[in-house]
C-alpha positions in Angstrom: 0.0 0.0 0.0 2.8 2.4 0.8 4.3 1.8 -2.6 1.1 2.8 -4.2 0.9 6.0 -2.2 4.5 6.9 -3.0 3.8 6.3 -6.7 0.8 8.6 -6.6 2.7 11.3 -4.9 5.6 11.1 -7.4 3.2 11.3 -10.3 1.4 14.2 -8.6 4.7 16.0 -8.3 5.2 15.8 -12.1 2.1 17.9 -13.0 2.4 21.7 -13.4 -0.4 22.5 -11.0 1.6 21.9 -7.8 1.7 24.9 -5.5 4.9 23.8 -3.7 8.3 22.4 -4.3 10.3 20.2 -1.9 14.0 20.8 -1.5 15.6 17.9 0.5 18.5 18.5 2.9 21.2 17.5 0.3 19.7 19.7 -2.5 19.4 23.3 -3.6 16.6 24.6 -5.7 16.2 27.5 -8.1 12.9 29.3 -8.6 12.4 31.5 -11.6 9.5 34.0 -11.7 8.1 34.7 -15.2 11.4 33.8 -16.8 13.2 36.8 -15.3 13.7 36.9 -11.5 15.5 34.0 -9.8 15.7 32.9 -6.1 18.0 30.3 -4.6 15.9 27.8 -2.6 17.5 26.2 0.5 16.2 22.9 1.9 12.5 22.9 2.9 9.1 23.4 1.3 8.7 26.5 -0.9 5.5 27.9 -2.5 5.3 28.3 -6.2 2.6 29.7 -8.5 1.9 27.3 -11.4 2.8 28.7 -14.8 4.5 31.8 -13.3 7.2 29.9 -11.5 9.7 27.4 -12.9 11.7 25.4 -10.4 14.9 23.4 -10.7 16.3 21.2 -8.0 19.8 19.6 -7.9 21.7 17.5 -5.5 24.6 19.2 -3.8 26.3 15.9 -2.8 29.8 15.2 -4.0 30.1 14.0 -7.6 32.9 12.3 -9.4 33.4 12.7 -13.2 35.9 10.8 -15.4 38.4 12.6 -17.6 39.1 10.6 -20.7 42.5 9.5 -21.8 44.7 12.1 -23.5 48.2 12.1 -24.8 50.3 15.2 -24.3 53.9 16.0 -25.1 56.1 17.2 -22.2 58.5 20.1 -22.5 61.3 17.8 -23.5 59.3 16.0 -26.2 58.2 12.8 -24.3 54.6 11.6 -24.8 52.6 11.2 -21.6 49.2 9.4 -21.7 47.0 10.2 -18.7 43.4 9.9 -17.5 41.9 11.1 -14.3 38.9 12.0 -12.2 37.6 15.2 -10.7 35.3 15.3 -7.7 33.3 18.4 -6.8 30.0 19.5 -5.4 27.5 22.3 -6.1 27.7 25.1 -3.6 25.6 27.8 -5.4 23.1 26.4 -7.9 22.2 29.9 -9.2 25.8 30.7 -10.1 26.1 27.2 -11.8 23.0 27.7 -13.9 24.1 31.2 -14.9 27.6 30.2 -15.9 27.6 26.6 -17.3 25.7 24.7 -19.9 26.2 20.9 -19.6 28.2 21.3 -16.4 29.7 17.9 -16.3 31.1 18.1 -19.8 32.4 21.6 -19.2 34.1 20.6 -16.0 35.7 17.5 -17.6 37.1 19.6 -20.5 38.4 22.4 -18.2 40.2 19.7 -16.1 41.7 18.0 -19.2 42.9 21.4 -20.5 44.6 22.1 -17.1 46.2 18.7 -17.0 47.5 19.2 -20.6 48.9 22.6 -19.6 50.8 21.1 -16.6 52.2 18.3 -18.7 53.2 20.4 -21.6 55.0 23.0 -19.4 57.1 20.5 -17.4 60.0 18.1 -18.1 59.5 14.3 -17.9 61.7 14.1 -14.7 59.4 16.5 -12.9 56.2 14.7 -13.6 54.7 12.0 -11.4 51.0 11.3 -10.9 51.0 13.1 -7.5 52.9 16.1 -8.9 50.5 16.4 -11.9 47.5 16.2 -9.6 48.9 18.8 -7.2 49.8 21.2 -9.9 46.5 20.8 -11.7 44.6 21.3 -8.4 46.4 24.6 -7.9 45.2 25.8 -11.3 41.6 24.8 -11.0 39.2 27.6 -9.9 35.7 26.2 -9.8 34.4 28.7 -7.3 33.4 31.0 -10.2 31.1 28.3 -11.5 29.2 27.9 -8.2 31.2 24.7 -7.2 33.3 24.0 -4.2 36.7 25.6 -4.2 38.4 22.4 -2.9 37.4 20.3 -5.9 40.1 17.7 -6.4 41.7 16.2 -9.5 43.3 12.7 -9.3 45.1 10.7 -12.0 44.0 7.1 -12.7 46.2 6.4 -15.6 49.8 7.7 -16.1 52.2 6.3 -18.6 55.1 7.5 -20.7 54.9 5.5 -23.9 55.8 5.6 -27.5 52.7 6.8 -29.4 52.0 5.7 -33.0 49.3 7.3 -35.0 47.9 5.5 -37.9 46.5 7.7 -40.6 44.0 5.9 -42.8 41.5 7.0 -45.4 39.0 4.2 -46.0 37.1 5.6 -49.0 35.8 2.3 -50.4 36.2 -1.4 -50.2 38.3 -1.8 -53.3 41.6 -0.9 -51.8 41.5 2.8 -52.3 42.8 4.8 -49.4 45.3 2.1 -48.4 48.3 4.3 -49.3 48.8 2.6 -52.6 48.7 5.2 -55.4 48.2 3.3 -58.6 46.2 0.3 -59.6 49.4 -1.7 -60.4 50.7 -1.1 -56.9 47.4 -2.4 -55.4 47.8 -5.8 -57.2 
């Protein structure tokens, strides 16, 4: 029976005629009045006027995002392949909504750019996973996006390796684009 009541309440919350919004203790909300005036909502129950108010609620708990693998050349010409994670949490939802679109993608790309900067401006002998993490953390300034200022970057992959790039051009299935220039070379 409790499951049915919970389901009815969740469905009820989806309709636009609700006159309230619930913000849980680990969330922040944003209420927008006629598309113009915004107010940050702290945990609790807040009134809203259907059609005039739009509300957005986000969790402020710690999040962890992956930063995909990237290969960057050090100052002395060595190739370093690295990947990492960044953990952060939302501190000011209003600032986040005003400054970022697709926040997780933006944060990941900012972190990858900072990691690349650290690697490309240092020599191989000066780079260790801990050193890259520490230097990257000192460059990150997420406070301007409404995120915590102690966001942390950590490396999960770190390897100096020879990198080979294969350049191919597969135009069709008859052998074109294989690097052979004439038909006699293809036979």
